[in-house]
C-alpha positions as CSV (number, residue, x, y, z in Angstrom):
1,X,14.2,-13.1,3.8
2,X,11.2,-13.8,1.6
3,X,10.8,-13.1,-2.0
4,X,7.4,-13.7,-4.4
5,X,7.1,-13.8,-7.7
6,X,4.0,-12.4,-10.0
7,X,2.7,-11.5,-13.1
8,X,1.7,-8.3,-14.4
9,X,-1.6,-7.4,-16.5
10,X,0.6,-7.9,-19.7
11,X,1.7,-11.4,-18.4
12,X,5.6,-9.7,-18.0
13,X,6.9,-11.4,-14.7
14,X,8.3,-9.0,-12.0
15,X,11.9,-9.2,-10.6
16,X,12.3,-10.8,-7.3
17,X,13.7,-7.4,-5.8
18,X,10.4,-5.8,-6.8
19,X,7.8,-7.6,-4.9
20,X,8.9,-9.0,-1.4
21,X,9.1,-9.0,2.1
22,X,12.0,-8.6,4.2
23,X,11.0,-10.3,6.9
24,X,9.4,-14.0,7.4
25,X,5.7,-14.8,7.1
26,X,4.3,-15.5,10.6
27,X,0.5,-15.7,9.9
28,X,0.2,-13.4,12.5
29,X,-3.5,-11.8,12.9
30,X,-1.5,-8.4,12.6
31,X,-2.9,-5.9,12.1
32,X,-1.9,-5.0,8.5
33,X,-1.5,-1.6,7.2
34,X,-1.5,-0.9,3.5
35,X,0.5,2.1,2.6
36,X,1.5,4.3,0.0
37,X,0.7,7.7,-1.7
38,X,-2.8,9.0,-2.5
39,X,-4.1,6.9,-6.0
40,X,-2.1,3.9,-5.7
41,X,-4.9,1.4,-4.9
42,X,-4.5,1.7,-0.9
43,X,-8.1,1.7,0.3
44,X,-9.4,-0.8,-2.9
45,X,-6.9,-3.6,-1.7
46,X,-7.3,-3.4,2.1
47,X,-11.0,-3.6,1.4
48,X,-10.2,-6.7,-0.6
49,X,-7.7,-8.0,1.8
50,X,-10.4,-7.9,4.7
51,X,-13.2,-9.8,2.2
52,X,-10.5,-12.1,1.4
53,X,-9.5,-12.7,5.1
54,X,-12.8,-12.5,6.8
55,X,-11.2,-9.1,8.9
56,X,-12.1,-5.8,9.2
57,X,-11.3,-2.6,6.9
58,X,-10.7,0.4,8.3
59,X,-9.9,3.6,6.1
60,X,-7.6,6.3,7.1
61,X,-9.3,8.5,5.7
62,X,-12.0,8.7,8.0
63,X,-10.4,9.5,11.1
64,X,-9.3,12.8,9.9
65,X,-11.0,15.5,11.3
66,X,-12.9,17.9,9.4
67,X,-9.6,21.0,9.5
68,X,-7.2,18.3,8.0
69,X,-10.0,17.2,5.1
70,X,-10.6,21.5,4.4
71,X,-6.9,22.0,4.0
72,X,-6.2,19.0,1.6
73,X,-9.5,19.7,-0.4
74,X,-8.1,23.3,-0.4
75,X,-4.4,21.9,-1.7
76,X,-2.4,22.8,1.6
77,X,-0.4,20.1,2.5
78,X,-0.9,18.9,6.4
79,X,1.6,19.4,8.9
80,X,3.4,17.1,11.1
81,X,0.9,18.5,14.0
82,X,-2.1,18.3,11.9
83,X,-1.0,14.6,11.7
84,X,-0.2,13.5,15.5
85,X,-4.0,13.7,16.8
86,X,-5.1,11.6,13.9
87,X,-2.2,8.6,14.2
88,X,-3.0,8.9,17.7
89,X,-6.7,7.9,17.0
90,X,-5.7,5.2,14.1
91,X,-3.0,3.4,17.3
92,X,-5.9,3.6,19.7
93,X,-8.9,1.9,17.1
94,X,-5.9,-0.5,15.8
95,X,-5.3,-1.2,19.4
96,X,-9.2,-1.6,20.2
97,X,-9.7,-4.0,17.5
98,X,-6.8,-6.1,17.6
99,X,-7.3,-6.7,21.8
100,X,-10.3,-7.6,20.4
101,X,-9.7,-10.5,18.3
102,X,-9.8,-8.7,15.0
103,X,-7.9,-9.2,12.4
104,X,-7.8,-5.4,10.8
105,X,-6.4,-4.5,7.4
106,X,-6.0,-0.4,7.4
107,X,-6.1,1.8,4.4
108,X,-3.2,4.7,5.3
109,X,-0.8,6.7,3.3
110,X,2.0,6.2,6.6
111,X,4.6,8.3,4.0
112,X,7.0,8.7,6.8
113,X,9.4,6.1,9.6
114,X,8.1,8.1,12.2
115,X,4.1,8.6,11.2
116,X,4.8,4.4,10.6
117,X,6.6,4.1,14.4
118,X,3.1,5.9,16.1
119,X,0.9,3.8,14.2
120,X,2.4,0.8,15.1
121,X,3.3,1.7,18.6
122,X,2.1,-1.0,21.2
123,X,1.8,-3.5,18.0
124,X,3.9,-6.1,18.0
125,X,2.4,-8.1,15.1
126,X,1.5,-4.9,12.7
127,X,3.1,-5.2,9.2
128,X,3.1,-2.9,6.4
129,X,2.0,-3.2,2.9
130,X,3.5,-0.7,0.6
131,X,1.3,-0.2,-3.3
132,X,4.5,1.1,-5.0
133,X,4.1,2.9,-8.6
134,X,5.6,5.4,-10.6
135,X,4.0,9.0,-10.5
136,X,3.1,9.3,-13.7
137,X,0.5,6.6,-13.4
138,X,-0.4,7.4,-10.0
139,X,-1.5,10.9,-10.8
140,X,-3.3,9.3,-14.4
141,X,-5.6,7.9,-11.4
142,X,-5.9,10.7,-9.6
143,X,-7.1,13.0,-12.7
144,X,-9.9,10.3,-13.2
145,X,-11.4,10.2,-9.3
146,X,-14.3,11.9,-8.2
147,X,-15.5,12.7,-4.8
148,X,-12.4,12.3,-2.9
149,X,-10.9,15.8,-1.0
150,X,-7.2,14.7,-2.0
151,X,-6.9,16.9,-5.4
152,X,-3.6,15.3,-7.6
153,X,-2.0,18.5,-6.9
154,X,-0.9,17.8,-3.7
155,X,0.7,14.2,-4.7
156,X,4.0,16.0,-5.8
157,X,4.3,17.1,-1.7
158,X,3.5,13.3,-0.7
159,X,6.1,11.8,-3.1
160,X,8.2,14.9,-1.6
161,X,8.0,13.5,1.9
162,X,7.7,10.0,1.3
163,X,10.1,7.6,2.8
164,X,10.1,4.3,1.7
165,X,9.7,1.4,4.2
166,X,12.6,-1.1,5.0
167,X,10.5,-3.5,6.8
168,X,7.1,-4.0,4.4
169,X,5.7,-6.4,2.1
170,X,6.2,-4.2,-1.3
171,X,3.9,-4.9,-4.2
172,X,3.7,-3.4,-7.6
173,X,0.3,-1.5,-8.4
174,X,0.9,-2.6,-12.0
175,X,0.0,-5.9,-11.0
176,X,-3.8,-7.4,-11.9
177,X,-5.7,-6.2,-8.7
178,X,-6.7,-9.9,-8.2
179,X,-3.4,-11.3,-8.5
180,X,-2.1,-8.6,-5.7
181,X,-4.9,-9.6,-3.3
182,X,-3.9,-13.1,-3.6
183,X,0.2,-13.3,-3.2
184,X,-0.4,-10.8,-0.2
185,X,-2.7,-13.0,1.3
186,X,-0.5,-15.6,0.5
187,X,2.7,-13.6,1.9
188,X,0.8,-12.9,5.1
189,X,0.3,-16.8,5.3
190,X,-3.7,-16.1,6.1
191,X,-6.5,-18.1,3.9
192,X,-8.9,-16.6,2.1
193,X,-12.3,-17.0,4.3
194,X,-14.2,-14.4,2.5
195,X,-15.2,-13.7,-1.1
196,X,-13.0,-10.7,-2.7
197,X,-15.5,-9.4,-5.3
198,X,-12.5,-8.5,-7.6
199,X,-14.8,-8.4,-10.8
200,X,-16.6,-5.4,-9.3
201,X,-13.5,-3.7,-8.0
202,X,-11.4,-0.5,-9.2
203,X,-8.6,0.4,-8.1
204,X,-8.4,4.0,-6.9
């Protein structure tokens, strides 16, 4: 079991159990799925990880069909029947890019274990990075976000179905963004090859 410690934005130390991986770092080329509820910052973090590691960033939201986006915009939670084709399309994309030698960082909610299993099918090197945070903080972020089809009203439904992963790197979202990216790259044994552009990034 590998433990990682870091500092939050106020300089306070997180306990080892708050930021950890339950598997040893292997330096494998992924793919890597940055997961969590809407508003936890997974798209921002995944994009910065891809930039920092010289990899490819994908946003699972871009793979939703128009019908799914319309339901979410109307504050109608998706059903599993809505999600299966979306998850299968993501798995096909991950497999194709992995077979092409690309190191991929996918931002995806992946809230339930069955969803994560669907994503990981045929991808033995896939690893999950779980961005964990309190509901109150995430609600504040969602209320300040514009131009996204996921309304804050659906956050409760996401927390209701969330099954926290047992085999992921767990990262508290209260951490400084720059520190968060650096400790994740170190935990994955991936060198920093690109410019992460921390100063221009906002967690969304």
